[in-house]
C-alpha positions in Angstrom: 21.4 41.8 0.5 25.0 42.5 1.7 25.2 43.4 5.1 27.9 45.8 7.3 27.9 44.6 10.9 28.5 48.1 12.5 29.8 46.3 15.8 32.4 43.8 17.1 33.4 41.0 19.6 30.8 38.3 19.9 27.7 39.8 18.6 29.5 40.7 15.5 30.4 36.9 14.9 26.8 36.0 15.9 25.7 38.2 13.0 28.0 37.2 10.4 27.4 33.5 11.1 23.5 34.4 10.7 24.5 36.0 7.4 26.2 33.1 6.3 23.5 30.7 7.0 21.4 33.1 4.9 23.6 33.0 2.0 24.2 36.9 2.1 27.9 38.4 2.0 28.8 40.0 5.0 31.1 42.9 6.0 33.2 43.8 9.4 34.5 46.7 10.5 37.4 46.7 13.2 39.4 49.4 15.0 43.2 49.5 15.2 42.6 47.4 18.7 40.7 45.0 16.9 42.9 44.1 13.9 43.5 40.5 14.8 39.8 40.1 16.6 37.8 36.7 15.5 34.9 39.0 14.0 37.3 40.3 11.4 38.0 36.8 10.0 34.2 35.8 10.6 32.8 38.1 7.7 33.6 37.9 4.0 34.6 41.6 3.9 36.8 43.6 6.7 37.5 47.3 6.9 39.6 49.2 9.1 37.7 52.2 10.8 40.5 53.8 12.5 42.1 54.3 16.0 41.1 52.3 19.1 38.8 54.9 20.9 35.7 54.1 20.1 34.5 58.0 19.4 37.1 57.8 16.2 36.1 53.8 15.2 32.9 52.1 16.1 30.8 55.4 16.9 31.7 57.4 14.1 28.7 57.5 11.9 30.5 58.9 8.9 33.2 56.1 8.9 30.6 53.7 9.0 28.7 55.0 6.2 31.8 55.3 4.2 32.5 51.7 4.6 28.8 51.0 3.5 29.4 52.9 0.4 33.2 51.6 -0.2 32.1 47.8 0.4 28.7 48.4 -1.3 26.5 47.1 1.7 22.8 47.6 1.3 22.1 47.1 5.1 23.5 47.6 8.5 23.2 45.5 11.1 24.3 47.5 14.7 24.0 44.7 16.9 23.9 45.9 20.6 25.8 48.9 22.2 27.6 51.5 20.3 25.0 53.2 17.8 22.2 50.1 18.2 19.7 52.8 19.9 21.0 55.6 18.1 18.1 57.5 16.4 20.4 60.2 14.4 22.4 57.0 12.9 19.3 55.1 12.0 18.5 58.1 10.5 21.8 58.8 8.7 21.6 55.2 7.3 17.8 55.9 5.8 19.3 59.2 4.1 22.0 57.3 2.5 20.0 54.5 1.2 21.1 51.8 3.5 18.7 50.0 5.4 19.2 50.0 9.1 18.3 46.4 10.4 15.9 47.5 13.4 13.3 49.9 14.0 12.6 53.2 12.5 14.6 56.2 13.8 11.0 57.7 15.1 10.8 54.6 17.1 13.7 54.6 18.5 13.7 58.1 19.4 10.4 58.0 21.1 11.1 54.7 22.9 14.6 55.6 23.9 13.3 58.8 26.2 12.2 56.8 29.3 9.5 59.3 29.8 8.0 59.4 26.4 8.1 55.7 26.6 6.1 55.5 30.0 3.6 57.8 28.6 2.9 55.4 25.6 2.7 52.5 27.8 -0.1 54.4 30.1 -1.8 55.2 26.7 -1.4 51.6 25.8 -3.3 50.3 28.8 0.0 49.1 30.4 0.5 49.6 34.1 3.8 51.5 34.4 6.0 52.2 38.0 4.4 55.4 39.7 6.7 58.1 38.8 6.9 61.5 37.0 5.3 61.6 33.6 7.7 64.7 32.5 11.4 64.4 32.5 13.3 66.8 34.9 16.0 68.7 33.0 19.0 70.8 34.6 17.1 73.6 35.2 14.6 72.0 37.7 16.0 72.6 41.0 16.5 70.3 44.3 13.7 71.8 46.1 11.0 71.1 43.3 12.7 67.8 42.7 12.3 67.0 46.6 8.3 68.1 46.5 7.9 65.8 43.5 9.6 62.6 45.2 7.5 63.3 48.1 4.4 63.2 45.8 5.7 59.9 44.0 6.5 58.3 47.4 10.1 57.6 49.0 11.6 55.4 48.5 12.6 56.7 44.9 14.8 55.9 42.2 16.3 58.7 40.1 17.0 57.9 36.5 18.6 59.0 33.5 16.0 59.7 30.6 18.5 58.8 28.1 20.4 55.4 27.8 19.8 52.4 30.0 22.4 49.6 31.8 22.0 51.2 35.0 24.0 54.2 34.2 22.3 57.3 35.4 20.4 55.5 38.6 20.6 56.3 42.0 18.4 55.3 44.9 17.0 57.5 47.8 15.2 56.5 50.7 14.7 60.1 52.1 14.7 63.6 51.1 18.3 64.0 52.9 19.8 61.5 50.5 18.0 62.6 47.3 20.2 65.8 47.0 23.5 63.4 46.5 21.6 60.7 44.5 20.4 63.6 42.0 23.7 65.2 41.5 25.3 61.3 40.9 22.8 60.4 38.4 22.7 63.9 36.7 26.8 63.7 36.3 26.8 60.2 34.9 24.0 60.9 32.3 25.5 63.6 31.1 28.8 61.7 30.8 27.4 58.3 29.5 24.8 60.2 27.3 25.1 63.8 26.9 21.7 64.7 28.8 21.3 65.3 32.3 17.7 65.0 32.2 16.0 62.7 35.1 12.8 61.7 36.2 11.8 59.7 39.6 10.0 56.5 39.8 8.8 54.9 43.0 11.1 52.3 44.0 9.6 48.8 44.3 11.4 46.7 47.2 12.9 43.5 46.1 11.2 43.4 42.8 12.3 40.6 40.0 13.2 41.9 36.6 11.3 39.9 33.8 11.5 41.0 30.3 9.0 40.0 27.0 11.2 39.6 23.2 8.8 41.0 20.5 9.3 40.7 16.8 7.6 43.3 14.5 7.4 42.9 10.8 6.3 45.9 8.3 2.8 44.7 8.1 1.4 45.1 11.8 2.4 41.7 12.9 3.6 41.4 16.5 4.9 38.2 18.2 6.0 38.0 21.4 8.1 35.4 23.1 8.3 33.4 26.3 10.0 35.8 29.1 13.6 36.0 30.5 14.4 36.1 34.0 17.0 39.2 34.4 16.9 39.4 38.3 20.4 38.3 38.9 22.3 41.7 38.7 25.1 43.5 40.0 24.8 47.2 40.5 21.8 47.1 38.3 23.8 45.2 35.5 22.2 41.9 34.3 25.0 39.0 34.8 22.7 35.8 34.7 19.4 35.5 32.5 17.2 32.5 32.0 14.1 31.2 30.3 11.5 30.8 31.8 10.9 32.5 34.8 10.1 30.6 37.8 8.0 33.4 39.2 5.7 33.6 35.8 2.9 31.2 35.6 1.0 30.6 31.9 -1.8 33.0 33.2 0.7 36.0 34.1 2.8 34.8 30.8 -0.1 35.9 28.8 -0.8 38.9 30.3 2.9 40.0 30.1 2.8 39.1 26.3 -0.6 41.1 25.9 1.0 44.2 27.2 4.0 44.0 25.2 2.1 43.6 22.1 -0.2 46.3 23.0 2.9 48.6 23.4 4.7 47.5 20.3 1.3 47.9 18.3 1.0 51.3 19.4 4.4 52.7 18.2 4.2 50.7 15.1 7.5 48.3 16.2 9.4 46.9 13.5 12.2 44.6 14.0 13.4 43.0 17.3 12.9 44.6 20.6 12.4 44.0 24.4 10.1 45.2 26.8 11.2 45.3 30.3 9.1 44.6 33.5 9.1 44.7 37.1 7.4 42.0 39.3 6.2 42.8 42.7 5.9 40.1 45.5 2.4 39.9 44.9 2.6 39.1 41.4 1.8 42.7 39.6 3.9 43.6 36.8 5.0 47.1 35.9 6.6 48.6 32.5 10.0 49.6 33.3 11.5 50.4 29.7 11.6 49.1 26.1 15.1 48.1 24.4 15.0 49.1 20.8 17.8 46.6 19.7 18.9 42.8 20.0 19.2 41.9 23.6 22.7 40.4 25.0 20.5 37.5 26.4 18.8 36.6 23.3 20.4 33.3 23.1 18.1 31.9 26.0 15.1 32.6 24.0 16.2 30.7 21.0 17.2 28.2 22.8 13.7 27.3 24.3 12.0 28.3 21.1 13.9 27.1 18.4 13.8 30.4 16.7 16.9 32.3 15.2 16.2 35.9 16.1 19.0 37.6 14.5 18.0 35.9 11.0 14.5 37.1 11.6 16.0 40.7 12.0 17.3 40.5 8.6 14.3 38.9 7.0 12.0 41.5 8.2 14.8 44.2 7.2 14.2 42.4 3.6 10.4 42.8 3.7 9.4 39.3 5.0 6.1 38.9 6.7 6.4 37.2 10.0 5.2 33.7 10.0 5.9 32.5 13.5 3.0 31.0 15.7 2.6 33.2 18.9 1.3 30.4 20.8 4.3 28.2 20.0 6.5 31.3 20.9 5.0 31.4 24.5 5.4 27.9 25.3 9.0 27.0 26.5 10.7 23.9 25.0 13.1 23.1 28.4 15.0 25.7 30.1 18.0 27.7 29.4 20.7 29.8 31.2 22.8 32.5 30.3 26.5 33.3 32.0 28.1 36.8 30.8 32.0 35.9 30.7 33.8 39.2 31.4 37.2 40.0 31.3 37.1 41.1 35.2 38.6 40.0 38.3 35.7 39.2 40.6 38.5 39.0 43.9 39.2 42.8 43.1 35.6 43.8 42.7 35.4 42.8 39.3 37.6 45.3 37.6 38.2 44.9 33.7 41.2 42.4 33.4 42.7 43.2 29.8 45.7 41.5 28.6 46.4 38.6 26.2 44.5 35.5 26.2 47.3 33.1 26.2 45.0 29.5 26.1 41.6 29.2 25.6 39.5 25.9 25.7 35.5 26.5 25.6 33.1 23.9 26.9 30.9 21.9 24.5 28.5 18.8 25.0 24.8 18.2 25.0 23.0 21.7 25.4 25.8 23.7 25.6 26.3 27.0 23.4 29.2 29.6 23.6 29.1 32.6 21.5 32.5 34.1 21.9 34.2 36.9 20.3 37.8 36.1 21.7 40.6 33.5 20.6 43.9 32.2 22.0 46.4 35.2 21.3 44.0 37.6 21.2 44.7 41.0 23.2 41.8 41.8 24.9 41.7 45.7 24.9 40.9 48.6 27.3 38.8 50.4 25.5 35.7 48.5 25.3 33.2 46.7 27.1 35.1 43.8 28.4 32.5 40.7 27.6 34.5 38.0 26.2 31.5 35.4 25.4 28.1 34.2 26.5 27.8 30.7 27.7 24.3 29.4 27.4 23.2 25.7 28.6 20.0 24.5 28.0 18.2 21.2 29.4 14.9 19.7 29.6 14.4 21.5 32.9 16.0 23.9 35.2 17.8 21.9 37.5 19.3 20.0 34.7 20.2 23.2 33.2 21.9 24.4 36.4 23.9 21.0 36.4 24.8 21.6 32.4 25.8 25.2 33.2 28.0 24.2 36.2 29.7 21.3 34.2 30.4 23.3 31.5 31.7 26.2 33.8 34.1 23.7 35.2 35.4 23.1 31.5 36.2 26.7 30.8 39.6 27.7 30.5 41.3 31.1 29.9 44.7 31.7 30.9 46.6 34.6 30.9 43.7 37.1 32.4 41.2 37.1 35.3 37.5 36.3 34.2 34.2 36.1 36.0 34.2 32.2 35.4 35.2 31.2 39.0 32.1 33.5 40.5 29.8 31.8 38.1 30.9 28.5 39.5 30.2 29.7 42.8 26.8 31.1 42.1 25.4 27.9 40.4 25.8 26.7 43.9 24.2 29.2 46.0 20.9 27.6 47.6 18.8 30.8 46.6 19.8 30.5 43.3 19.0 27.0 43.1 15.7 27.5 44.4 15.0 30.5 42.0 14.4 32.9 45.0 16.2 35.7 43.6 15.4 39.5 42.9 17.3 42.7 41.6 19.0 43.2 44.6 19.9 39.6 45.7 23.3 39.4 44.2 24.4 42.6 45.6 23.6 41.3 49.3 25.0 37.8 48.5 28.2 39.5 47.7 28.1 41.9 50.6 27.8 38.8 53.0 31.1 37.4 51.8 33.4 40.5 51.5 37.2 39.5 51.3 36.6 36.0 50.4 38.4 34.3 47.1 36.3 33.2 44.5 39.1 31.0 43.1 39.1 27.4 43.9 42.2 25.4 45.0 42.5 22.9 42.5 42.1 22.5 38.9 42.1 19.1 36.5 45.1 17.8 34.9 43.6 18.5 31.8 43.6 22.2 32.7 47.2 21.9 33.9 48.1 20.7 30.6 46.5 23.6 29.0 48.3 26.1 31.0 51.7 24.3 30.8 51.5 24.8 27.1 50.7 28.4 27.5 53.5 28.8 30.3 56.0 27.0 28.1 55.7 30.0 25.8 56.0 32.6 28.6 58.8 33.6 31.1 56.4 34.2 33.7 53.5 32.4 35.7 49.8 33.5 34.4 46.6 34.1 36.2 44.3 31.1 35.3 40.4 31.8 35.3 39.3 28.6 35.8 36.8 27.3 38.7 38.4 23.7 39.1 36.5 20.8 39.1 35.2 18.5 41.7 34.1 14.8 39.7 30.4 14.5 39.3 29.9 18.1 41.0 27.1 19.1 38.1 24.7 16.0 38.8 25.1 16.2 42.6 24.2 19.5 42.1 21.0 18.8 40.3 20.3 16.2 43.1 20.7 18.8 45.4 18.1 21.3 44.0 15.7 18.3 44.1 16.6 17.8 47.9 16.1 21.7 48.7 12.8 21.6 47.0 11.5 18.8 49.0 
């Protein structure tokens, strides 16, 4: 099997490495902006797609299938984002005789519609958040939506039927707020997904967001994995994930896994997928949606189970039978945390920070993994999601995992652009995070309380300074530094602090 990787950045590098370990040739594609990107060198072959704009390159089904024919690729791995949850693309691959590494177009279509997915969940006996059963298209007027919202019960969330990632989502506590929420949600849904259809959900106050990874093969077997905690979000976007969740007991883990398996089996799911749930303060869980692709946060599941999820995606696509022990996959080995490192300036409202990476030093050491899609000298483009890398820390327990993450963030140096590294270094020291007292609104409240304060620390180590000096030597002007600075022994003092907070 020869695999074309229909993506870019760190996930394209990740897939190319999985292919190499399996002894399979891989094919990279790139836009004009990514001609010198690391993922181009990571694969065995690379082909130009076209201009930098996604619509003319990574989102072009025709161009991708042309490259598949030219390179004689047998399969296409979509990664995540771009066309990964596009039923039309999966169908076009099938029609072209190319294996789509993911679920069938019919399953993508069904679970890609939030209302259809909720209907399937109810049929599978999985609890869902109270809300509308049918989508509300553009023809449904505001007065009708207000009446429906009153039946659902305020506060409500107005959500796009298509897509995900927090786009097309707005909250309304009263009927007076509903009008602007509906307009904004429909507008964003139209621009992001080409579909203005919405639905309403009752808003659960301060829930946790937990999710269950599943793998399904072509023979009816579904294996669930230990849950991931994804409650640390900024404006509905995940920024930190960890596994397992401090809020999930062994009994609740089994019930979440059983619900995930029931729904996956009902829709005959094949490949890797994730079922997302909201967990209320009383420990009740509700199905939220299903992502019919690999998740950004999949490495933390790999860290606590020892399973390579990307390789299993490929093996399932080749027709292999799942041979994983479900009980073992629900028994976490240690604790893992992931921070999404973005080319964003946290001191400027997390605005994108494209530009040239003049110097780069990534962390290493016990329990540290950095899935990166950039290198020194790479020009971070403005055309795509600003995710640079995913930093993962694993340790035998949560306090040690946090300490390792703090140490790794101290070591991480990116010169030339702003990144979210200083923000994460700050977050690792916040008491509520250290104690695991988080929910989906926790981070927004925390950020609002420190508006105007800088995340940057005043000092950096001599080693950091040496790296920057080398970069500065090649440039005429000063460079912004995305480093959190270092306080000797700070990571281990932080682990001790967690223990003192608990006692």
